[in-house]
N, C-alpha and C positions, 0 to 999 in steps of 0.2 A: 778653390777658385782664385785666380790671379788677382793682384791688387787693382788691376784695371777693370775688373768685372762689374763693379758698381760705382765707378768714379768717373772723373773727367780730368782735363789737363790744363796747364801752363801759365801767363804773366801780364802787360799793361800799355799807356797811350797819350795823344794830342789832337787838336781839331780846328776846323774853320767853318764859317758859314752858320747862320742860325735860322732854323725854320720857325716861322711865326708860331707862337705858342697856341696849341689847341687845348682848350679847356677839357679837363677830365673830371667827371663827377667822382668824388671820393667814394670808392666802393667799400673801403674797409669799415665804414660806419654801419653798413647794413648787410647782414648775412642772409643769404637765401637758404631755404630748407633743401635738404638733399633729395634727389630723385629716389623713389623706392626701388627702381630696377635699372638695369643697364639701359642707357639711352643712346640710340643711334639716330642721328639727325641728318636729313638730306635737305640741302638748299641749293640754290644756283651756284655755279662754280665761283670760287673766290681766289684771289691772289693777294700778295702783299700790296699795301697801298703806300709804301714808302715811295717818295718821288725825288726829283732832281734837286730839290731844295734841302733835302734831309742829309744829315751826317750821322753815321753810326760808328761807334768805337767798339772794337773787339779787344778785350783785355786777355792776354795769353794767346795771341794769334799764331805763335810758332808751335803751340801744342796741337795735338791731333784734333781735338774738338774745336778749339779756337780757329784753326785753319779752315775747318769745315764750315764754320760760321762765315768767315770772310768769303769763301768760295760760293756759298749759297747766296750771300748778298750780291756778289758779282753776277752770278748766273741767273738769278730769279727775281731780282728787284730792280727798280729804277733809281735806287739810292744814289745820290749825286757824289757823296764823299764817303769812302769806306776807310777807316783808320785802323791799320793793323798795329796794335800795341804790343811791343815785345821788349824784353830786357836788353836785347842787343841793338834795337833800333833798326832792324832789317827784316824784310819779309820777301822771300824768294819763291813762293809757291804760286801756282796758277798762271794766268796770262799776264806776263810782265808788261805787255803793251797797253793794258787797261789803265788809263790815266786816273780813273776814279779811286784806285787803291793806292794808299801811301802808308809808309811805315813811320813809326816814331818810337822814341825810347821812353818807357815808363816802367819802373820797377816797384810793384806794389809792396814788396817786402821792405822797401827803404823809403819810398816817397811819402811825404806828408799829405794830409787831406787837402791842404792849400795848393800844393804842387799838382796834385791830381785834378783839382778843380780847374786850374789853368789849362790842363790838358783836355778836359772834358767840355770846356765852355764852347757853346755853339752846337753841341750834339743834341739830337733828338733822343737818342738812346745809347746806353752803354751795356754791353754784354760781358759779364765776368765769367770767362772760361778758364781761368788760371787755377792751379792747384800746386801743392807742395812738390818739390823736386830737389835732387841733390845740389844742383847749382843755383836754384832759384829761391830757396828758403824753405823752412819747415812749415808744418801745418798751422802752427800758431801764428806765424808771420804772414802766411799767404791766405789760408782758408778761413781764418778767423779775423786777424787784424787787417789783412788786405781787403777783405770784403767790407769790413766796417769803414775803413778809410775811403774806399771807393763810393760807398753809400753817402757818406758825409760830403764827399766831393760832388756827387751828382746833385745833391740838394743845394749846395752852394752855387753850382753852375746852372741851376734851373734845367737840368736834364729831365725830360718828361718820363722816361721809363728806364729802370735799372733791372736788368735780367741777370739772374744768378744761376749758374749750373752747379747744382749741389749733388746729392746722391740719394737714391732710394734707401730705406731702412735707417736713415740718419736720425730719426726721432725715436727709434726703438732700441735702446741699449741692451736689452735682453735677447735680441734676435741674433741668430748665428751669423748673419751677414755683417751686422754691426760689430759683433765681438771679433770676428776675423779681421775685417778691414781696419778696425781701430788699433790693431797691433802695429800698424804701419804709422808710427809717429803720432798716434792719437788723432788721426785724420777725421774720423766720424764725429768725435766730441767737438773738435774745432769747427767743423762745418756747421753743426747745429748751433753752436754758440754764435757763429757769424750770422746765420739765418735769424736767430732770435734778436740779435742786436739791430739788424735791419728792420725788423717788424716794429721795434720800439722807436727807432729813428723816424720811421715814416708815419707814426701816429699823428693824425690831424694835419696832413700835408695836402690840402686840396690842389689838384692839378699835377701832382707828382705821384708816381706809383712804382712799385717793385713787382717783379714776378719771379718766383722761385721754381725752378725746373729740377725735378729729382729723377734722373734717368735710372733705369735698371742696369743690368750688366752690359757694358759697352762692347760692341763688336766693330771690326773693321770692314764689315760687309757693305755692299752697295745699298743705297737707300731703297726702301720698299714703298715709301710714300704714305700719305696721310691716311688712306683707308686701312692700312695694316696696323695703325697705332691705336692704343687705348690710353686714355688719361684716367687717373684715379686720384682720390684724396683720402687722407687718413693714414697713409703709410703702412698699410697692412698687406698689400699685394705688390708684386714686382715681376720682372721677367728680363728679357734681353731686348736690346735695341741698338741699331747702328748709330755711330757718331754722326753720320750724315743726316739721319732723321732727327737726332737731337738738335743739330744745328738748325734744321728747318723749323723745328718747334720754337727754338729761341727767337729766331728772326721773325717768324709769323706772329708770335705773341706780342711783339712790340706795339702793334696797332690794334690789338683786340681788347676792347674794354672788359670783356668777360675774364681776361687774364690779369687785370689790374688788381694789385694787392692780394693775389692768390698764390697758393702753394699747391703743386700737384706732382704726382708721379707719372712717368711715361715709360711705356714698354710695348712690345708687339702683343696684340691681343691673343695670338696663338702660343705665346710663351708664358702667359700669366700663371703665377703660382703664389700661394701664401708665403710670407717671409720665412717661415720655418722650413720650407721646401725649396725655395728658389735657388739657393746656392748650388746644391747638387743638380737641380734641374738645368741650370745654366751651363754647368760643366759638361753635362751629358747632352746638351742641346735638345732637351725634350720639348715636346709641344703639348698643348692642351686644347681640347675641344670646347666650344661654347657650352656652358652649364656644368663643366667639370669642376670649376673653382667657385666656391661660395661667393656670391655677389655682395659688394659693400653698399650698393645703391647709389654710388657716386661715380660709376664708370661713365666715361664720355667717349663716344665714337662718332665718326662722320666721314662723308666722302669728300669733304673739302675743309679748309682751315676754319672758316666761320662756323661750320657745323661742329667741328671737333672741340672748339673752345666754348661753344654755347653752353650756358648753365653751370659753369664753374662757380664754386662758392668762395667768396672772399674770406680771407683770414679774419678771425676776431681781432679787432684793432689793437695792436701793440702786444698781443698775448704771446707768451712763449709756447713753443711746441716740443721742447726737450722732454723726452719721456723719462719715466722713473726706472732706476736700475743702476747697478755698479758700472762705472766707466773709468778707463785709465786716464 
C-alpha cells in the first residue's frame, strides 16, 4: 500500500472578518453510550450552514486534500472568506475569479503559535490538512508540532472549531497499516501525539471545540457523496475514501455539534474491513457487503450530513488515545 493510502496532505494561513460567536455546549464533558448496531438515519436534506459572515482557513491548501477542502468550500457553501494557507503564499487552483478565496503565507513547521494566532484571528474554523513532505518539514515538525501550534493558535484567536485531518489506524501501533506507514518518518506516531496533545489542550474550553477526522486509504476518485460514507469510532475498521469526500466531511463537520470534541474514522461503507485486512483490501480495491464485517456498534450512516454526524460520541475529555505497542 502506498504512503498515501491512509494519510492526507500539505501546510498553513491568515484572516479577516469575525463571525459573532455562537455558543457551543462543551460536549467533551459528557459521553454518550454507543449504539448497539449500525445506525442509518434519514432526516430532511441538510447543507452547510456557513454564511457570508464566516471565514474558514485551510492549512495546507496546496496539498491534494487541502485543495479539495478549499474547492468544496467554494462550490458548496456560502462562506464569505476562504483563506488558502500555503507555504508559498499562493493558491492557483479552482476558479481564479472567485473573490472569496485568497491565499496567504503560513508555514506550520516554522511559525510560532502567536504568529498563527494572528493568522487565524477572525476565523470561524481552521481545517488542518497539512502533513509531512520533503520541502515542508518532517512528521515531527508538521504532523505533531504543527498541529499543536495550530491548536494553541485557535484557542488564542477564539476560533470556534479546529478540524484535523489525521489517519485511520493511528491509535493502533500493532496494526499492519500503522507499522507500514510509520516507516515513513514516524508519521503515525507523530499524528497520534499531535491528536492527543489537542485533546489535552481543549480540556474544559467551553465554546471551543476540535474535530479529528481519520480517513481510510485516500483515492483520487470523484466524490461519491454522503450516502456512500460510513463513520466509525474506536479505530478498528477502515477502508477507502476519495479525498473529495474527506474534504466534504471536514467542511460539513464545522457546524455540526455532534462532531464537536469527537474523533471518528471515515471510509466508504462498501470498502469496510478490519484493520488487519484493510491494507491488502485497499490495494486490491476489494468491496464488502453489509454484514460481512463485524460491527462495532458505532457505525454512522445517513442520506445527508445531519444524519451522518448524528449520534457521534464525544471523546473522554483530555484522554489520550495512543494505543499500546512498539512504535518507531
